[in-house]
C-alpha atoms as one frame of an Amber mdcrd trajectory, in Angstrom:
protein
  12.929  59.648  50.901  11.974  63.241  49.942   8.717  62.775  51.731  10.527
  61.937  54.896  12.791  64.917  54.380  10.037  67.466  54.069   8.124  65.837
  56.922   6.713  68.451  59.191   8.188  66.833  62.251  11.686  66.958  60.779
  11.427  70.658  59.817  10.216  71.520  63.202  13.196  69.983  64.791  15.370
  71.823  62.536  13.838  75.112  63.219  14.333  74.638  66.853  17.889  73.541
  66.650  18.460  76.772  64.577  16.875  78.795  67.047  18.525  77.303  69.843
  22.028  77.926  68.172  21.275  81.458  67.480  20.181  82.013  70.984  23.406
  80.595  72.437  25.596  82.618  70.165  23.499  85.913  71.159  23.818  85.187
  74.924  27.504  84.491  74.503  27.923  88.084  72.977  25.898  89.672  75.582
  27.818  88.051  78.322  31.135  89.153  76.763  30.037  92.728  76.517  28.941
  92.789  79.880  31.994  90.960  81.300  34.484  93.112  79.154  32.672  96.389
  79.408  32.188  96.679  75.582  31.862 100.349  74.526  33.044 101.656  78.000
  36.544 102.890  77.557  38.412 105.322  79.780  41.163 107.619  78.661  44.529
 107.219  80.457  45.190 110.264  82.645  48.673 111.888  82.175  50.439 111.449
  85.601  53.978 112.057  84.449  56.262 114.117  86.556  53.507 113.821  89.403
  54.490 112.313  92.551  53.705 108.738  92.864  51.116 109.488  95.789  49.111
 112.010  93.451  49.266 109.455  90.636  47.765 106.679  92.526  44.990 108.837
  93.883  43.990 109.919  90.167  44.260 106.332  88.904  41.816 105.206  91.760
  39.335 107.995  91.056  39.109 106.794  87.286  38.728 103.049  88.127  42.027
 101.995  86.704  44.416  99.607  88.568  48.240 100.422  88.770  51.521  98.696
  89.426  54.553 100.730  90.502  57.925  99.819  88.901  61.122 101.289  90.542
  63.623 102.566  87.797  67.306 103.392  88.367  67.880 106.423  90.517  68.400
 109.471  88.358  69.493 112.673  90.273  67.881 114.818  87.813  64.349 114.153
  88.921  62.887 114.192  92.380  62.628 111.107  94.524  59.229 109.175  93.831
  58.482 111.276  90.639  56.618 109.363  88.005  58.775 109.294  85.059  56.716
 107.075  82.594  53.350 105.536  82.204  52.223 102.675  80.189  49.674 102.657
  78.120  50.761 106.298  77.086  48.743 109.068  78.364  45.490 109.669  76.350
  45.077 106.080  75.370  41.402 104.656  75.942  41.329 101.546  77.968  38.574
  99.458  79.573  37.512 100.150  83.146  39.789  98.168  85.619  42.666  98.003
  83.123  46.146  97.840  85.137  48.270 100.813  84.194  52.209 100.452  84.952
  54.091 103.479  86.481  57.968 103.856  86.509  58.989 105.981  89.434  62.296
 107.458  90.381  63.508 105.899  93.693  64.368 107.750  96.879  68.253 107.341
  96.282  70.635 105.030  94.576  70.220 101.140  94.739  72.131  99.667  97.608
  75.346  97.606  96.794  77.366  95.080  98.748  80.700  96.156 100.071  83.350
  93.973  98.214  85.735  91.723 100.529  89.166  93.993 100.030  90.074  93.604
 103.676  93.986  93.034 103.907  94.337  93.347 100.236  96.780  95.727  98.750
  95.547  99.088  98.691  95.901 100.094  95.186  93.720  96.999  94.006  91.368
  97.593  96.840  90.648 101.151  95.940  90.083 100.077  92.206  87.588  97.438
  93.271  85.536 100.040  95.515  85.523 102.428  92.735  84.115  99.780  90.236
  81.184  98.957  92.551  80.365 102.671  92.924  81.878 103.575  96.324  83.531
 106.884  96.940  86.605 107.133  99.176  86.832 109.942 101.435  89.589 110.143
 103.973  92.627 107.674 103.965  93.791 106.999 107.656  97.241 105.461 108.015
  97.974 103.113 110.959 100.884 101.325 111.921 100.861  97.776 111.117 102.878
  94.710 109.935 100.840  94.680 106.796 102.308  97.432 104.966 100.132  99.291
 102.367  97.231  96.952 103.154  93.524  97.883 103.659  92.894  97.144 107.102
  89.253  98.541 107.761  86.525 100.205 106.002  84.542 102.947 107.809  81.120
 104.289 106.861  79.976 107.318 109.095  82.584 106.626 111.475  81.672 102.845
 111.933  83.499  99.899 110.645  81.665  97.825 107.996  82.256  94.062 107.080
  82.394  92.884 103.614  78.969  92.019 102.082  77.260  95.086 104.100  74.906
  96.853 101.755  75.413 100.652 101.335  73.705 103.047  98.857  75.602 103.464
  95.588  78.129 106.468  95.590  78.312 106.422  99.369  81.441 108.057 100.808
  83.593 105.687 102.808  86.914 106.171 104.966  89.596 103.403 104.583  92.466
 102.493 107.165  95.611 101.706 105.563  98.732 100.046 107.203 102.152 101.957
 107.139 104.273  99.099 108.314 105.401  98.052 111.635 106.523 100.371 114.428
 110.363 100.038 115.437 111.895  99.536 118.965 108.943  99.047 121.102 109.375
  98.130 124.683 107.959  94.693 125.564 105.525  94.810 128.508 105.935  92.746
 131.666 103.270  90.144 131.983 104.855  88.005 134.613 102.296  87.525 137.464
  99.170  88.077 135.316  96.848  85.469 134.192  96.918  84.267 130.543  93.706
  86.036 129.682  95.082  89.260 131.143  98.570  88.682 129.453  96.782  88.414
 126.074  94.883  91.808 126.412  98.265  93.528 127.439 100.312  92.133 124.541
  97.621  92.885 121.948  97.421  96.477 123.379 101.165  96.942 123.000 100.815
  95.808 119.322 102.660  92.415 119.671 101.205  88.841 119.250 100.844  86.005
 121.592 103.101  83.247 120.408 103.607  79.872 122.409 101.619  79.286 125.570
 103.102  76.499 127.500 100.990  75.351 130.734 102.857  73.361 133.352 100.048
  70.770 133.597  99.473  70.718 129.931  96.094  72.264 130.330  94.522  75.197
 128.569  93.283  77.076 131.663  93.281  81.113 131.005  93.498  81.696 134.565
  96.980  80.226 135.075  99.593  82.559 136.292 102.396  83.588 133.906 105.863
  82.987 135.489 108.104  83.359 132.536 108.080  85.206 129.273 110.314  85.511
 126.283 111.555  87.969 125.043 111.982  89.486 128.545 110.340  92.837 129.660
 112.100  95.874 128.831 113.635  94.527 125.663 112.710  96.426 122.508 111.296
  94.587 119.466 109.498  95.555 116.303 105.663  95.572 116.145 103.766  92.262
 115.464 106.676  90.117 117.075 105.681  87.376 119.040 105.879  86.804 122.914
 106.159  83.265 124.170 104.505  82.589 127.829 104.952  79.849 130.440 101.947
  79.648 132.785 101.243  77.483 135.977  98.908  77.077 138.781 101.727  78.201
 141.208 103.228  81.642 141.516 106.499  82.661 140.145 108.225  82.717 143.611
 107.457  78.986 143.774 108.874  78.188 140.373 112.242  79.917 141.043 114.265
  76.727 139.801 112.143  76.420 136.756 112.826  80.057 135.962 116.568  79.653
 136.470 116.453  76.844 134.063 114.564  78.918 131.443 117.127  81.706 132.031
 119.804  79.645 131.184 118.259  78.562 127.856 116.832  81.946 126.773 118.913
  84.360 128.264 122.459  84.725 126.917 124.964  85.718 129.336 127.618  88.354
 127.845 131.109  88.518 129.183 131.722  92.268 129.859 135.536  91.593 130.781
 136.673  91.423 127.392 137.329  94.540 125.331 134.658  95.269 122.676 135.407
  94.127 119.305 135.854  97.037 116.919 135.209  96.652 113.252 136.525  98.991
 110.508 135.319  99.236 107.156 137.883  99.498 104.605 136.686 100.820 101.302
 139.098  99.980  98.486 138.447 101.580  94.955 139.793  99.522  92.197 142.523
 101.260  90.161 142.122 101.039  86.538 145.621 101.158  84.746 145.527 102.086
  81.140 146.494  99.409  78.884 150.260  99.253  77.833 150.788  99.215  74.214
 154.181  97.730  73.083 156.256 100.221  71.319 158.536  98.590  68.427 162.263
  99.275  69.161 164.103 100.021  66.190 167.112  97.926  65.554 170.544  99.468
  66.205 172.925  99.365  63.397 176.617  99.830  64.111 178.323 101.844  61.512
 181.569 100.421  60.394 184.661 102.505  61.218 186.211 104.000  58.156 190.013
 103.793  58.000 191.876 106.960  58.674 194.151 107.860  55.824 197.538 109.818
  57.030 198.413 112.539  54.853 202.106 113.412  54.597 202.836 117.125  55.359
 203.985 119.111  52.506 207.437 120.504  52.884 207.494 124.281  52.604 210.507
 126.011  51.216 211.032 129.385  52.983 213.956 131.693  52.851 215.907 131.569
  55.986 216.677 134.878  57.689 220.123 136.066  58.242 221.664 134.466  61.201
 222.145 136.913  64.094 225.429 137.350  66.033 226.367 134.545  68.141 227.009
 136.615  71.117 223.341 137.876  71.510 221.428 134.718  70.557 221.712 130.992
  71.170 220.543 128.459  68.694 217.828 126.339  70.332 218.385 122.662  69.709
 215.893 119.962  70.255 217.278 116.616  71.208 215.602 113.740  69.633 215.590
 111.763  72.879 213.339 114.357  74.810 210.411 113.506  72.644 209.408 110.861
  74.744 208.908 113.199  77.633 205.936 114.983  76.144 202.355 114.056  76.955
 200.396 112.088  74.552 198.336 114.964  73.547 201.144 117.488  72.506 202.776
 116.806  69.209 206.407 115.684  69.130 208.809 118.331  67.914 211.019 117.604
  64.937 214.564 116.508  65.559 215.900 118.986  63.309 215.818 122.739  64.070
 212.467 124.586  63.014 213.308 127.521  60.816 211.935 130.942  62.074 208.533
 131.669  60.909 207.665 127.925  60.129 205.356 126.139  62.259 205.761 122.483
  62.871 203.522 119.981  60.935 200.782 118.187  62.774 199.404 114.732  62.366
 195.975 114.359  61.189 193.307 113.529  63.905 191.125 110.414  63.831 187.402
 110.723  63.004 185.393 110.371  66.149 182.399 108.092  65.473 179.302 108.225
  67.838 177.256 105.116  68.164 173.753 105.604  69.082
């Protein structure tokens, strides 16, 4: 077996195989060096703060490829100014390597206008500010939609929701102030339905029921009746009902009279007008009555009056005068009844001179409260 291993033919094949393997490896590396430009490196030029056009020209001259990426707009830098480059400036790369440039765009990125039409103005303003739109002038316009956002204007032209505008664009908004009051209703009798619609819309009213005599929907039919009547006053946005026919209003006089009996109220002017007076009565508030306790009345008992007998006074009588000059006064006992009840009766006997008659004691007067 060892003889066969060291046979010259075997050794020759082994040497040839090793030579072929080494040759293939060498050719592979040579091909890689040629394909990858081994040993040929190019420094990345510094094109930061240059315009994108100048940066592209420099990269083309050095043999480098490039990709331009637009960053968010920054008002601190010029439009189309190179803000960043990758790989970093000064790095050594192969010839043909792709370099990525980050460039400041011309202006802010465009955004879609949100759908805020016919929404409450307070919420609409907040939504517009969130997406980056600035509100300029606020225009107020009469409308039945009070405080609602009616239109959005950009440079004087109305824009629809979804329209793309640059970020931070200044827009004007139209807001409703409520309906106008007491607007005169136009006369559309004798006009076609199409013309009547335009007149009613221009007068800030709305078209209500449109009844065609033949049941069709021909816009060329002539209006022969309307409700409310022309000349009446209504608020903005009220509906006007129309009756149309192929015939003229003069040919439909009977139909007009029938509609008048339904939609036109006849007011009897012979009766005196009813006058209403408003009576304002203010409620009266009486203070609450607090019951006062009534003290019980006590009737005092009458005390018996004790009669005291007059004490007899002993006096010395004066000497009697002459009978010719004086007369003795006598008081008869029977005359005591002729005196009033308030005068004390005199004694039946003669009162001596200088002595007053005795008085009876008076009863005590009791006052009962």
